[in-house]
VOMARLO-525171 format. One record per residue (C-alpha): x, y, z. Coordinates in steps of 0.001 Angstrom, whole numbers, plus 500000, padded with zeros to 6 digits. Layout:
residues N
<atom><px>X</px><py>Y</py><pz>Z</pz></atom>
...
//
This chain:
residues 171
<atom><px>829606</px><py>573823</py><pz>791992</pz></atom>
<atom><px>830054</px><py>577262</py><pz>793484</pz></atom>
<atom><px>832193</px><py>578374</py><pz>790549</pz></atom>
<atom><px>829573</px><py>577069</py><pz>788111</pz></atom>
<atom><px>826788</px><py>578966</py><pz>789868</pz></atom>
<atom><px>828949</px><py>582094</py><pz>790027</pz></atom>
<atom><px>829694</px><py>581902</py><pz>786299</pz></atom>
<atom><px>826052</px><py>581345</py><pz>785401</pz></atom>
<atom><px>824948</px><py>584227</py><pz>787624</pz></atom>
<atom><px>827580</px><py>586557</py><pz>786189</pz></atom>
<atom><px>826699</px><py>585567</py><pz>782610</pz></atom>
<atom><px>823011</px><py>586195</py><pz>783241</pz></atom>
<atom><px>823693</px><py>589603</py><pz>784788</pz></atom>
<atom><px>825975</px><py>590571</py><pz>781897</pz></atom>
<atom><px>823363</px><py>589636</py><pz>779310</pz></atom>
<atom><px>820788</px><py>591683</py><pz>781221</pz></atom>
<atom><px>823213</px><py>594618</py><pz>781485</pz></atom>
<atom><px>824371</px><py>594683</py><pz>777874</pz></atom>
<atom><px>821213</px><py>593332</py><pz>776199</pz></atom>
<atom><px>823645</px><py>591512</py><pz>773900</pz></atom>
<atom><px>825336</px><py>588166</py><pz>774156</pz></atom>
<atom><px>828355</px><py>589274</py><pz>772118</pz></atom>
<atom><px>829659</px><py>591782</py><pz>774666</pz></atom>
<atom><px>828856</px><py>589429</py><pz>777530</pz></atom>
<atom><px>831015</px><py>586725</py><pz>775984</pz></atom>
<atom><px>833846</px><py>589187</py><pz>775424</pz></atom>
<atom><px>833745</px><py>590131</py><pz>779122</pz></atom>
<atom><px>833629</px><py>586484</py><pz>780199</pz></atom>
<atom><px>836585</px><py>585573</py><pz>777965</pz></atom>
<atom><px>839127</px><py>586719</py><pz>780585</pz></atom>
<atom><px>838030</px><py>584098</py><pz>783118</pz></atom>
<atom><px>839950</px><py>581106</py><pz>781708</pz></atom>
<atom><px>843128</px><py>583183</py><pz>781568</pz></atom>
<atom><px>842768</px><py>584311</py><pz>785169</pz></atom>
<atom><px>841924</px><py>580863</py><pz>786503</pz></atom>
<atom><px>844816</px><py>579219</py><pz>784661</pz></atom>
<atom><px>847113</px><py>581984</py><pz>785911</pz></atom>
<atom><px>845897</px><py>581440</py><pz>789467</pz></atom>
<atom><px>846553</px><py>577701</py><pz>789204</pz></atom>
<atom><px>850029</px><py>578448</py><pz>787864</pz></atom>
<atom><px>850714</px><py>580801</py><pz>790780</pz></atom>
<atom><px>849652</px><py>578115</py><pz>793259</pz></atom>
<atom><px>852007</px><py>575686</py><pz>791528</pz></atom>
<atom><px>854936</px><py>578132</py><pz>791586</pz></atom>
<atom><px>854423</px><py>578800</py><pz>795300</pz></atom>
<atom><px>854107</px><py>575101</py><pz>796122</pz></atom>
<atom><px>850518</px><py>575481</py><pz>797348</pz></atom>
<atom><px>847731</px><py>572964</py><pz>796886</pz></atom>
<atom><px>844307</px><py>573700</py><pz>795460</pz></atom>
<atom><px>842511</px><py>574089</py><pz>798768</pz></atom>
<atom><px>838996</px><py>575173</py><pz>799647</pz></atom>
<atom><px>840207</px><py>578695</py><pz>800390</pz></atom>
<atom><px>842124</px><py>578840</py><pz>797111</pz></atom>
<atom><px>838895</px><py>577954</py><pz>795294</pz></atom>
<atom><px>837060</px><py>580686</py><pz>797231</pz></atom>
<atom><px>839843</px><py>583015</py><pz>796079</pz></atom>
<atom><px>839159</px><py>581971</py><pz>792489</pz></atom>
<atom><px>835494</px><py>582883</py><pz>792881</pz></atom>
<atom><px>836552</px><py>586300</py><pz>794196</pz></atom>
<atom><px>839031</px><py>586592</py><pz>791344</pz></atom>
<atom><px>836309</px><py>585875</py><pz>788791</pz></atom>
<atom><px>834339</px><py>588830</py><pz>790148</pz></atom>
<atom><px>837330</px><py>591153</py><pz>789938</pz></atom>
<atom><px>838232</px><py>589979</py><pz>786429</pz></atom>
<atom><px>834693</px><py>590494</py><pz>785202</pz></atom>
<atom><px>834603</px><py>593954</py><pz>786774</pz></atom>
<atom><px>837800</px><py>595040</py><pz>785002</pz></atom>
<atom><px>836570</px><py>593691</py><pz>781667</pz></atom>
<atom><px>833145</px><py>595211</py><pz>782200</pz></atom>
<atom><px>834662</px><py>598655</py><pz>782761</pz></atom>
<atom><px>836543</px><py>598373</py><pz>779471</pz></atom>
<atom><px>833731</px><py>596948</py><pz>777335</pz></atom>
<atom><px>831248</px><py>599421</py><pz>778815</pz></atom>
<atom><px>833537</px><py>602230</py><pz>777687</pz></atom>
<atom><px>833505</px><py>600856</py><pz>774155</pz></atom>
<atom><px>829721</px><py>600618</py><pz>774180</pz></atom>
<atom><px>829292</px><py>604160</py><pz>775556</pz></atom>
<atom><px>831009</px><py>605600</py><pz>772501</pz></atom>
<atom><px>829903</px><py>602991</py><pz>769974</pz></atom>
<atom><px>828137</px><py>605600</py><pz>767829</pz></atom>
<atom><px>831536</px><py>607195</py><pz>767092</pz></atom>
<atom><px>832948</px><py>603922</py><pz>765783</pz></atom>
<atom><px>833211</px><py>603475</py><pz>762039</pz></atom>
<atom><px>835038</px><py>600997</py><pz>759867</pz></atom>
<atom><px>837748</px><py>603575</py><pz>759136</pz></atom>
<atom><px>838491</px><py>604578</py><pz>762755</pz></atom>
<atom><px>837931</px><py>601214</py><pz>764443</pz></atom>
<atom><px>841517</px><py>600639</py><pz>765571</pz></atom>
<atom><px>841835</px><py>604195</py><pz>766902</pz></atom>
<atom><px>838456</px><py>603812</py><pz>768627</pz></atom>
<atom><px>839589</px><py>600661</py><pz>770455</pz></atom>
<atom><px>842980</px><py>602153</py><pz>771367</pz></atom>
<atom><px>841365</px><py>605329</py><pz>772695</pz></atom>
<atom><px>838781</px><py>603421</py><pz>774720</pz></atom>
<atom><px>841471</px><py>601198</py><pz>776213</pz></atom>
<atom><px>843655</px><py>604179</py><pz>777094</pz></atom>
<atom><px>840702</px><py>605783</py><pz>778893</pz></atom>
<atom><px>840296</px><py>602726</py><pz>781135</pz></atom>
<atom><px>843949</px><py>601888</py><pz>781869</pz></atom>
<atom><px>844066</px><py>604037</py><pz>784985</pz></atom>
<atom><px>840963</px><py>602606</py><pz>786736</pz></atom>
<atom><px>841984</px><py>599037</py><pz>785904</pz></atom>
<atom><px>845569</px><py>599639</py><pz>787036</pz></atom>
<atom><px>844468</px><py>601312</py><pz>790285</pz></atom>
<atom><px>842030</px><py>598507</py><pz>791103</pz></atom>
<atom><px>844781</px><py>595953</py><pz>790579</pz></atom>
<atom><px>847438</px><py>597856</py><pz>792530</pz></atom>
<atom><px>845243</px><py>598487</py><pz>795552</pz></atom>
<atom><px>844033</px><py>594887</py><pz>795663</pz></atom>
<atom><px>847541</px><py>593460</py><pz>795344</pz></atom>
<atom><px>848978</px><py>595898</py><pz>797900</pz></atom>
<atom><px>846311</px><py>594898</py><pz>800391</pz></atom>
<atom><px>846891</px><py>591177</py><pz>799878</pz></atom>
<atom><px>850711</px><py>591034</py><pz>799879</pz></atom>
<atom><px>851040</px><py>590861</py><pz>803674</pz></atom>
<atom><px>848518</px><py>588036</py><pz>803898</pz></atom>
<atom><px>849874</px><py>586164</py><pz>800873</pz></atom>
<atom><px>853479</px><py>586111</py><pz>802050</pz></atom>
<atom><px>852964</px><py>586067</py><pz>805792</pz></atom>
<atom><px>854275</px><py>589531</py><pz>806596</pz></atom>
<atom><px>853254</px><py>589950</py><pz>810218</pz></atom>
<atom><px>852222</px><py>586302</py><pz>810560</pz></atom>
<atom><px>851452</px><py>583407</py><pz>808261</pz></atom>
<atom><px>848066</px><py>581716</py><pz>807912</pz></atom>
<atom><px>848010</px><py>578316</py><pz>806183</pz></atom>
<atom><px>844383</px><py>578717</py><pz>805152</pz></atom>
<atom><px>844232</px><py>582306</py><pz>803972</pz></atom>
<atom><px>847602</px><py>582555</py><pz>802237</pz></atom>
<atom><px>846558</px><py>580487</py><pz>799178</pz></atom>
<atom><px>843439</px><py>582611</py><pz>798802</pz></atom>
<atom><px>845471</px><py>585815</py><pz>798947</pz></atom>
<atom><px>847973</px><py>584428</py><pz>796435</pz></atom>
<atom><px>845191</px><py>583483</py><pz>794021</pz></atom>
<atom><px>843407</px><py>586809</py><pz>794251</pz></atom>
<atom><px>846528</px><py>588981</py><pz>794276</pz></atom>
<atom><px>848494</px><py>587389</py><pz>791470</pz></atom>
<atom><px>845303</px><py>586556</py><pz>789592</pz></atom>
<atom><px>844501</px><py>590278</py><pz>789543</pz></atom>
<atom><px>847894</px><py>591046</py><pz>788026</pz></atom>
<atom><px>847421</px><py>588417</py><pz>785335</pz></atom>
<atom><px>843846</px><py>589554</py><pz>784794</pz></atom>
<atom><px>844940</px><py>593162</py><pz>784349</pz></atom>
<atom><px>847388</px><py>592222</py><pz>781613</pz></atom>
<atom><px>844832</px><py>589989</py><pz>779906</pz></atom>
<atom><px>842087</px><py>592602</py><pz>780216</pz></atom>
<atom><px>844213</px><py>595302</py><pz>778646</pz></atom>
<atom><px>845471</px><py>593063</py><pz>775826</pz></atom>
<atom><px>842917</px><py>590350</py><pz>775064</pz></atom>
<atom><px>839664</px><py>592272</py><pz>775552</pz></atom>
<atom><px>840565</px><py>595104</py><pz>773117</pz></atom>
<atom><px>841828</px><py>592555</py><pz>770595</pz></atom>
<atom><px>838664</px><py>590463</py><pz>770845</pz></atom>
<atom><px>836452</px><py>593537</py><pz>770674</pz></atom>
<atom><px>838355</px><py>594735</py><pz>767600</pz></atom>
<atom><px>837991</px><py>591352</py><pz>765901</pz></atom>
<atom><px>834278</px><py>591072</py><pz>766675</pz></atom>
<atom><px>833589</px><py>594667</py><pz>765659</pz></atom>
<atom><px>835522</px><py>594271</py><pz>762385</pz></atom>
<atom><px>833407</px><py>591268</py><pz>761484</pz></atom>
<atom><px>830225</px><py>593066</py><pz>762503</pz></atom>
<atom><px>831046</px><py>596151</py><pz>760445</pz></atom>
<atom><px>832161</px><py>594065</py><pz>757460</pz></atom>
<atom><px>828903</px><py>592096</py><pz>757608</pz></atom>
<atom><px>826747</px><py>595224</py><pz>757827</pz></atom>
<atom><px>828358</px><py>596780</py><pz>754763</pz></atom>
<atom><px>827886</px><py>593859</py><pz>752399</pz></atom>
<atom><px>826138</px><py>594766</py><pz>749153</pz></atom>
<atom><px>822465</px><py>593852</py><pz>748910</pz></atom>
<atom><px>821304</px><py>591089</py><pz>746548</pz></atom>
<atom><px>819954</px><py>592404</py><pz>743246</pz></atom>
<atom><px>816866</px><py>590415</py><pz>742386</pz></atom>
//
């Protein structure tokens, strides 16, 4: 239930922030990738889906949405410069501008969670799964954010621009 409420709250805030459903859905599209990656990481490490692992997934959702939000917001900031002819260059440029902040967020989060995740300095049966989920989920989320979000934005924007340039009916 907590994940459902978190997703609904995040979706509502994104719609209020962007004033558009399209960009909100693009931002939210990374969540299934991150959650499935987190479940895979738990499986690889022989961990069960515990209460703390689920709490870690809720935290991970927030981090994933933040990374995607930073990227999509960049696209929207410069949207007036986007035309049908320069669309691919526009998306590549916007993604390149946000690689550093997304990479730094991921690296600092993972570096802070490695000791807890792998028990360096002491192992905690409850917190380790949460740290694994958040840490490795951030890595997966970073890759997905930098690959899937630009691709989705490009696809949506191509369709939008193609639809806006259709010839008018002659009646």
